[in-house]
C-alpha positions in Angstrom: -34.3 2.0 -18.8 -36.1 5.8 -20.2 -33.0 7.5 -21.5 -34.6 10.9 -20.1 -35.0 9.5 -16.6 -30.9 8.4 -16.9 -30.0 11.7 -18.1 -31.6 13.5 -15.0 -30.4 11.0 -12.4 -26.1 12.0 -12.7 -27.1 15.7 -12.5 -29.3 15.3 -9.8 -26.6 13.1 -7.8 -24.3 16.3 -8.2 -27.0 18.8 -7.2 -27.8 16.9 -4.0 -24.3 17.1 -3.0 -24.3 13.4 -1.2 -20.3 12.3 -1.6 -21.8 8.6 -1.4 -22.5 9.5 -5.4 -19.1 9.6 -6.4 -18.0 6.1 -6.7 -21.4 5.2 -8.9 -20.7 8.5 -10.6 -17.1 7.2 -11.5 -18.4 3.8 -12.9 -21.0 5.5 -15.1 -17.9 7.4 -16.7 -18.0 4.3 -18.6 -21.1 4.4 -20.4 -21.4 4.1 -24.2 -23.6 7.3 -24.7 -21.8 10.7 -24.9 -24.4 12.6 -23.4 -24.4 10.3 -20.3 -20.7 10.8 -19.9 -20.9 14.8 -19.8 -23.9 14.8 -17.4 -21.8 12.5 -15.2 -18.5 14.6 -15.2 -20.8 17.8 -14.8 -22.2 15.9 -11.4 -18.7 14.9 -10.3 -17.4 18.5 -10.7 -20.4 19.5 -8.9 -19.4 17.0 -6.1 -16.0 18.4 -6.2 -14.4 14.9 -6.7 -11.1 15.6 -7.0 -10.2 12.1 -6.9 -11.8 11.9 -10.4 -9.1 14.0 -12.2 -7.1 10.8 -12.9 -9.9 9.2 -14.7 -11.1 12.5 -16.4 -7.4 12.7 -17.7 -8.1 9.4 -19.7 -11.4 10.8 -21.4 -9.5 14.2 -22.9 -9.3 12.6 -26.4 -13.0 11.4 -26.5 -13.9 13.9 -29.2 -17.6 12.1 -29.2 -20.2 15.0 -29.1 -23.5 14.8 -26.6 -27.0 16.4 -27.2 -26.7 18.8 -24.5 -26.1 22.5 -24.9 -23.7 23.3 -27.5 -22.7 19.9 -28.4 -19.6 19.5 -26.1 -17.8 17.1 -26.3 -16.1 14.3 -23.3 -13.2 15.8 -24.3 -14.5 19.4 -23.5 -16.4 18.5 -20.3 -13.3 16.4 -19.1 -11.1 19.2 -19.7 -13.3 21.9 -17.9 -13.8 19.5 -14.7 -9.8 18.8 -14.4 -9.1 22.6 -14.5 -11.9 23.0 -12.0 -11.1 20.2 -10.0 -6.8 20.8 -9.7 
């Protein structure tokens, strides 16, 4: 339940490149924490998970800010991933 570990896991799954991680990552898009959602989106983008585009479209109005980088919003991360995955 360590927040740092929970942050690293989605990113790591994306970097490993194992497509079996896609279903649990898609489920993790329901997380309350916008920072976790952003990391999950990045991981799905790294996995080239085109099947997630419809789900990402539901997040384009989520303007909650994450604590990473330049305080990117879930919406910004979703839009960038959609552009890459289409």
